[in-house]
C-alpha positions as CSV (number, residue, x, y, z in Angstrom):
1,M,-0.9,-15.4,-27.5
2,S,-2.6,-12.0,-28.1
3,D,-1.2,-8.3,-27.2
4,V,-1.7,-8.0,-23.3
5,P,-4.1,-5.6,-22.7
6,E,-4.1,-3.0,-19.8
7,S,-7.1,-4.1,-17.7
8,I,-8.7,-7.5,-17.2
9,V,-12.0,-8.4,-15.5
10,I,-12.6,-11.9,-14.2
11,C,-16.1,-12.9,-14.0
12,N,-18.8,-15.7,-14.8
13,N,-20.4,-16.1,-18.1
14,N,-23.7,-14.3,-17.2
15,D,-22.1,-11.7,-14.8
16,N,-22.9,-7.6,-15.7
17,V,-20.0,-6.2,-16.3
18,S,-21.2,-3.0,-17.7
19,K,-19.8,-0.8,-14.9
20,F,-16.2,-1.4,-16.1
21,K,-17.0,-0.8,-19.6
22,Q,-14.8,2.5,-18.9
23,Y,-11.8,0.6,-18.5
24,N,-12.3,-0.9,-21.8
25,P,-11.4,-4.6,-20.1
26,Y,-10.5,-7.9,-21.5
27,I,-13.2,-10.3,-20.3
28,I,-11.7,-13.4,-18.9
29,N,-14.2,-16.0,-17.7
30,D,-11.6,-18.9,-16.3
31,V,-8.9,-17.4,-14.3
32,R,-6.7,-20.4,-14.8
33,D,-6.0,-18.7,-18.1
34,I,-3.9,-15.7,-16.8
35,I,-2.5,-17.9,-14.0
36,N,-1.3,-20.5,-16.3
37,Q,-0.4,-18.0,-19.0
38,R,-2.6,-19.5,-21.7
39,I,-4.2,-16.1,-23.5
40,F,-1.2,-13.2,-22.2
41,N,2.4,-13.5,-21.8
42,P,3.6,-11.9,-19.7
43,S,0.7,-11.7,-17.9
44,F,0.7,-8.6,-15.9
45,F,-2.0,-5.7,-15.9
46,K,-2.4,-2.1,-14.8
47,L,-5.5,-3.1,-13.9
48,I,-7.4,-6.3,-12.7
49,I,-11.1,-6.5,-11.6
50,V,-12.5,-9.6,-10.1
51,H,-16.3,-9.3,-10.0
52,E,-17.9,-9.7,-7.0
53,N,-19.8,-13.0,-8.0
54,T,-16.9,-14.5,-8.8
55,K,-15.9,-17.6,-6.6
56,E,-12.2,-17.9,-6.9
57,K,-10.0,-19.5,-4.2
58,E,-8.1,-17.0,-2.5
59,K,-4.8,-18.8,-3.9
60,H,-6.4,-17.7,-7.2
61,I,-6.8,-14.2,-5.6
62,K,-3.7,-14.0,-4.5
63,V,-1.7,-14.8,-7.6
64,L,-4.4,-12.3,-9.3
65,Y,-3.2,-9.2,-7.3
66,N,0.8,-10.7,-8.0
67,C,-0.2,-10.0,-11.7
68,V,-0.8,-6.1,-11.1
69,L,2.2,-3.9,-11.9
70,L,3.6,-1.5,-9.5
71,N,1.4,1.7,-9.6
72,G,-1.6,-0.4,-11.2
73,T,-5.0,-0.9,-9.4
74,F,-6.6,-4.4,-8.2
75,I,-10.5,-4.3,-7.8
76,V,-11.7,-6.9,-5.8
77,S,-15.0,-7.9,-3.4
78,K,-14.6,-5.8,0.0
79,K,-15.3,-9.3,1.3
80,L,-11.8,-10.3,0.8
81,F,-10.4,-7.0,2.4
82,N,-8.6,-9.0,5.1
83,L,-5.9,-10.6,2.5
84,F,-4.6,-7.1,1.6
85,R,-4.5,-5.3,5.0
86,D,-1.0,-6.3,5.4
87,L,0.4,-4.9,1.9
88,N,0.2,-1.3,3.2
89,N,-1.1,0.1,0.1
90,P,-3.6,3.1,0.1
91,Y,-7.5,1.7,-1.0
92,K,-10.8,3.1,-1.1
93,I,-14.2,1.3,-0.4
94,Q,-16.9,1.9,-3.4
95,D,-19.7,0.1,-3.4
96,N,-19.4,-3.6,-2.9
97,Y,-15.5,-3.5,-4.1
98,I,-12.7,-2.3,-2.5
99,I,-10.2,-0.6,-5.0
100,I,-6.4,-0.7,-4.0
101,H,-3.8,1.1,-5.3
102,K,-0.3,-0.9,-5.7
103,K,2.4,1.5,-4.5
104,N,4.6,-0.9,-3.4
105,N,6.2,-3.8,-4.7
106,K,5.0,-6.2,-2.2
107,I,3.6,-9.5,-3.6
108,F,1.7,-12.6,-1.8
109,D,4.1,-15.4,-1.0
110,L,3.1,-18.3,-2.9
111,S,4.8,-21.1,-1.3
112,Y,3.2,-23.5,-3.0
113,K,4.6,-23.3,-6.0
114,S,8.1,-24.9,-6.7
115,F,9.7,-21.6,-7.7
116,N,8.8,-18.5,-9.0
117,C,11.3,-17.8,-11.4
118,I,14.0,-19.5,-13.1
119,I,16.9,-17.4,-14.8
120,Y,18.6,-19.9,-17.5
121,G,21.2,-19.3,-19.8
122,T,24.1,-20.3,-21.9
123,Q,27.9,-20.8,-20.3
124,K,29.4,-17.4,-20.3
125,G,25.9,-15.6,-20.7
126,S,26.5,-13.8,-17.0
127,T,24.0,-16.2,-15.2
128,T,26.4,-16.2,-12.5
129,S,26.7,-12.4,-12.1
130,A,22.9,-12.4,-12.1
131,L,22.6,-15.1,-9.1
132,I,25.5,-13.0,-7.2
133,N,23.6,-9.6,-7.7
134,M,20.0,-11.2,-7.2
135,K,21.9,-12.5,-3.6
136,K,22.1,-8.7,-2.6
137,H,18.7,-8.0,-2.7
138,S,16.9,-8.5,0.7
139,D,13.6,-9.5,-0.7
140,I,14.7,-12.3,-3.1
141,S,15.5,-15.6,-2.1
142,T,17.9,-17.9,-4.3
143,H,19.6,-21.3,-4.4
144,N,22.9,-20.9,-3.0
145,D,24.7,-22.1,-6.5
146,E,23.7,-22.6,-10.2
147,I,21.7,-25.8,-10.3
148,H,22.5,-26.4,-13.7
149,F,19.2,-28.2,-14.7
150,F,19.3,-27.6,-18.6
151,D,23.0,-29.0,-19.3
152,L,23.3,-31.8,-16.8
153,F,20.4,-32.5,-14.8
154,W,17.3,-32.0,-17.3
155,Y,16.5,-36.1,-17.1
156,K,15.4,-35.8,-13.9
157,G,12.6,-34.1,-14.5
158,E,10.4,-31.7,-12.6
159,K,10.9,-33.7,-9.2
160,F,14.3,-32.7,-9.4
161,F,13.1,-28.7,-9.1
162,K,10.6,-29.8,-6.0
163,K,13.5,-31.3,-3.9
164,I,15.7,-28.0,-4.3
165,K,15.5,-26.1,-1.3
166,I,15.7,-22.4,-0.9
167,I,16.2,-20.6,2.1
168,I,14.0,-17.9,2.5
169,K,15.5,-14.7,3.7
170,K,13.3,-12.6,5.9
């Protein structure tokens, strides 16, 4: 894994990215490299640019937006503007792009994922305290109790996680 750059451009191999050279971006030709953290981990950036010719799925665009740091910038084709209307971030339209400044930490719900985060630790490692404090936050949904996957249920594999129901608080 490489050092994480501040900015990236998602584009096709033959796309002209010269208008983005001022940002000194790292060029990515396969969005799955970011989504699956094949190149950078953690995959959070100050600036993500999705080239207008890129034909990414809507769910991939949402994941990329979620990878933008707070106070960062997301530049995407203005054809996708409707995706971002409800996030209440300042934006401007320039050429064929919408430039979104992420001033709040609203992110897209990626409900197709089993989970977005796992906290694991050793016994007496304050995982219970972490769970109790996360439950206090109105924007975080947690399981009612610690799952103990790694010490009790590891043999059940990923299918075990998919059966876990987390009640989403709104």
